[in-house]
Structures are given as structure tokens and as C-alpha cells.
C-alpha positions as CSV (number, residue, x, y, z in Angstrom):
1,X,133.6,80.8,48.1
2,X,131.1,81.7,45.4
3,X,127.7,83.1,46.3
4,X,124.7,82.3,44.0
5,X,121.2,83.7,43.6
6,X,119.4,80.5,44.8
7,X,116.5,80.7,42.4
8,X,118.9,81.2,39.4
9,X,121.1,78.3,40.6
10,X,118.1,76.0,40.9
11,X,116.9,77.0,37.5
12,X,120.3,76.4,35.9
13,X,120.6,73.0,37.5
14,X,117.1,72.1,36.3
15,X,118.1,73.0,32.7
16,X,121.3,70.9,33.1
17,X,119.2,67.9,34.2
18,X,116.6,68.5,31.4
19,X,119.5,68.5,28.8
20,X,120.9,65.3,30.2
21,X,117.4,63.7,30.0
22,X,117.0,64.9,26.4
23,X,120.4,63.2,25.5
24,X,119.4,60.1,27.3
25,X,116.1,59.9,25.4
26,X,118.1,60.1,22.2
27,X,120.1,57.1,23.0
28,X,117.3,55.1,24.5
29,X,116.1,53.6,21.2
30,X,119.6,52.5,20.1
31,X,120.3,48.8,19.7
32,X,121.5,47.2,22.9
33,X,124.6,45.8,21.0
34,X,125.7,49.4,20.4
35,X,125.0,50.5,24.0
36,X,126.9,47.5,25.4
37,X,129.9,47.7,23.0
38,X,133.1,48.9,24.6
39,X,135.2,51.2,22.3
40,X,138.4,49.5,23.4
41,X,139.6,47.0,26.0
42,X,139.1,48.4,29.5
43,X,136.9,51.3,28.2
44,X,133.3,51.6,29.4
45,X,130.4,51.1,27.1
46,X,127.5,53.6,27.0
47,X,125.5,51.3,29.2
48,X,128.3,51.1,31.7
49,X,128.7,54.9,31.8
50,X,125.0,55.2,32.6
51,X,125.1,52.4,35.2
52,X,128.0,54.2,36.9
53,X,125.8,57.3,37.2
54,X,122.9,55.1,38.5
55,X,125.2,53.8,41.3
56,X,125.6,57.4,42.5
57,X,121.9,58.2,42.1
58,X,121.0,55.2,44.3
59,X,123.0,56.8,47.1
60,X,122.5,60.5,46.6
61,X,118.8,60.8,45.6
62,X,117.5,59.2,48.9
63,X,120.0,61.2,50.9
64,X,119.0,64.5,49.3
65,X,115.3,63.7,49.7
66,X,115.9,62.9,53.4
67,X,117.7,66.3,53.9
68,X,114.9,68.1,52.0
69,X,112.1,66.5,54.0
70,X,114.0,67.4,57.2
71,X,114.2,71.0,56.2
72,X,110.6,71.2,55.2
73,X,109.5,69.5,58.4
74,X,111.5,71.9,60.5
75,X,110.1,74.8,58.5
76,X,113.5,76.1,57.4
77,X,112.6,79.1,55.2
78,X,114.0,79.5,51.7
79,X,117.1,81.7,51.5
80,X,117.6,83.8,48.4
81,X,121.4,83.6,48.5
82,X,123.4,80.3,48.5
83,X,127.0,80.4,49.6
84,X,128.9,77.4,48.5
85,X,131.1,75.5,51.0
86,X,134.8,74.9,50.4
87,X,134.5,71.1,49.9
88,X,131.4,71.4,47.8
89,X,132.8,74.0,45.5
90,X,136.1,72.0,45.2
91,X,134.4,68.7,44.4
92,X,132.1,70.4,41.9
93,X,134.9,72.2,40.0
94,X,136.9,69.0,40.0
95,X,134.0,67.2,38.2
96,X,132.8,69.8,35.8
97,X,134.0,69.6,32.1
98,X,136.0,72.6,30.9
99,X,134.2,75.3,28.9
100,X,135.4,73.7,25.7
101,X,133.8,70.4,26.8
102,X,137.1,68.6,27.6
103,X,137.7,66.7,30.8
104,X,140.8,68.1,32.6
105,X,141.6,65.5,35.2
106,X,141.1,61.8,34.7
107,X,140.0,59.8,37.8
108,X,139.5,56.2,38.6
109,X,136.0,55.2,39.9
110,X,135.7,53.8,43.4
111,X,135.4,50.0,43.3
112,X,131.7,50.1,44.4
113,X,130.9,52.4,41.5
114,X,132.6,50.3,38.8
115,X,129.8,48.9,36.5
116,X,129.6,45.3,35.4
117,X,130.5,44.6,31.7
118,X,127.3,42.8,30.8
119,X,124.2,44.9,31.4
120,X,120.6,45.1,30.4
121,X,121.0,48.4,28.6
122,X,117.2,49.1,28.4
123,X,116.8,48.6,32.2
124,X,119.9,50.7,33.0
125,X,118.7,53.7,30.9
126,X,115.1,53.4,32.3
127,X,116.5,53.6,35.8
128,X,118.6,56.6,34.9
129,X,115.6,58.4,33.4
130,X,113.6,57.7,36.6
131,X,116.4,59.0,38.6
132,X,116.6,62.3,36.6
133,X,112.8,62.7,37.0
134,X,113.4,62.4,40.8
135,X,116.2,64.9,40.6
136,X,113.9,67.4,39.0
137,X,111.3,66.9,41.7
138,X,114.0,67.5,44.4
139,X,115.2,70.6,42.7
140,X,111.6,71.9,42.6
141,X,111.1,71.1,46.3
142,X,114.3,72.9,47.1
143,X,112.6,76.2,46.5
144,X,110.7,75.6,49.8
145,X,113.6,75.4,52.2
146,X,117.2,76.3,53.0
147,X,119.7,74.5,50.7
148,X,122.6,76.1,52.5
149,X,121.8,74.8,56.0
150,X,120.8,71.3,55.0
151,X,123.6,68.8,54.8
152,X,124.2,65.5,52.9
153,X,127.0,63.0,53.7
154,X,129.2,62.1,50.7
155,X,129.2,58.5,49.5
156,X,132.9,57.8,50.3
157,X,132.7,59.1,53.9
158,X,129.6,59.9,56.0
159,X,131.8,62.1,58.1
160,X,132.1,64.6,55.3
161,X,128.9,66.5,54.6
162,X,128.1,68.9,51.8
163,X,125.5,71.6,51.8
164,X,122.4,70.4,49.9
165,X,123.0,73.1,47.3
166,X,126.5,71.8,46.7
167,X,125.4,68.2,46.6
168,X,123.1,69.1,43.7
169,X,125.9,71.0,42.0
170,X,128.4,68.1,42.5
171,X,126.1,65.2,41.4
172,X,124.9,67.1,38.3
173,X,128.5,68.2,37.4
174,X,129.5,64.5,37.7
175,X,126.7,63.6,35.3
176,X,127.8,66.3,32.8
177,X,131.3,65.0,33.0
178,X,130.3,61.4,32.1
179,X,127.9,62.6,29.4
180,X,131.0,64.0,27.6
181,X,132.5,60.5,28.0
182,X,129.2,58.9,26.8
183,X,129.2,61.1,23.6
184,X,132.8,60.1,22.8
185,X,132.0,56.4,23.5
186,X,129.0,56.5,21.2
187,X,130.9,58.1,18.4
188,X,133.7,55.5,18.7
189,X,131.4,52.5,18.6
190,X,129.2,53.8,15.9
191,X,132.2,54.7,13.7
192,X,133.6,51.2,14.3
193,X,130.3,49.6,13.3
194,X,130.1,51.8,10.1
195,X,133.6,50.7,9.1
196,X,132.7,47.1,9.7
197,X,129.6,47.4,7.5
198,X,131.6,49.2,4.8
């Protein structure tokens, strides 16, 4: 399993989250009709993609914070090297887009993470931005404890636990994956609208 310089890993994940936030801010001012428009029947709108990510943040952010607080309370010291676990590395690599930005393997979302079709886009995006701000706070706090020893149960089974470092890697990889989808969705609906106007 890969071994990371912990400080460099946390820095990279922080940059990934900041980039996601920047993209989110760019779509925040768009008309809600665009954000709620599905590019095709059965395909998610931009708002649905973001709401899907919110559904994961609602579970993982409190669980990660709980693990972090536990580590800090127990005075687990920061460890400069982080060794990924087998499951954590597998799930992260499964989620990450390829180097060329393409998504290799298509997956169906679990039922409880499938977003509704009619959403308040402004509210959905505001929740996501708040979640990303929380993620940045947790990454910063991770420099005070051992992200290799602390564990977080995954959302589909509390019996399977990932190292906190891998949980960050997985959740952020999942977001990067769906932001590729979000960009394609936005292109499709904006092109359709431009054709309709023309």
C-alpha cells in the first residue's frame, strides 16, 4: 500500500477542496433553471450532482470530526508518514477520475444517496460550500493527530472502517469524480439553451 508524507498529503487534499470550492462559487450565481435542468431523461442536473455530494457530507463530515476529536482528546501525536489501508486505497482509486479527466467505471448511487429531481439549487449549493469549509477545518485539525490510527466507518456498512487519512482521500476523490460529471452536465444544458435561443 502507498505511503505518503502526511503533511504533503494534507496539503494536496486541501488544494483539491479549494479547487472544488472555486468551481462551486463559479456556478453559484447561475440561474436556478440551468442548475435544475437535466441534460437528458434519467441524467442528473447540476443541482442533483451537488445534492448527491451533500448526502455523503452529511454522513462523513460528522464522523470524521468525531474521529479527530477522539484523537486529539487521547493526545495521539501527529505521525509524519501515512500508510494507506487496502480498502481505503482501493475505494479511493475506484473513485478518482483518470489523469485525462475521464471516468473509468460507471457506478449506480446507493438508493439513499439518489437526489430528488426538484431541488432548491441555491440552498443545495450553500450547503455544499459550508460542507467544504468544514472539510478544510478538519484537514487543518488533522495536523494535530494520527490520521493513520483513527478510523471512520463507511456509510454503507459501519462494520468496515477506513483510516481517517483514507476517508479524506476517498470523500475528496468522490467529489472530484462528480465534478467531472458536473462540468459535462453544465456544458450540455448551456449548449441546449444556446441552441434554443438561436
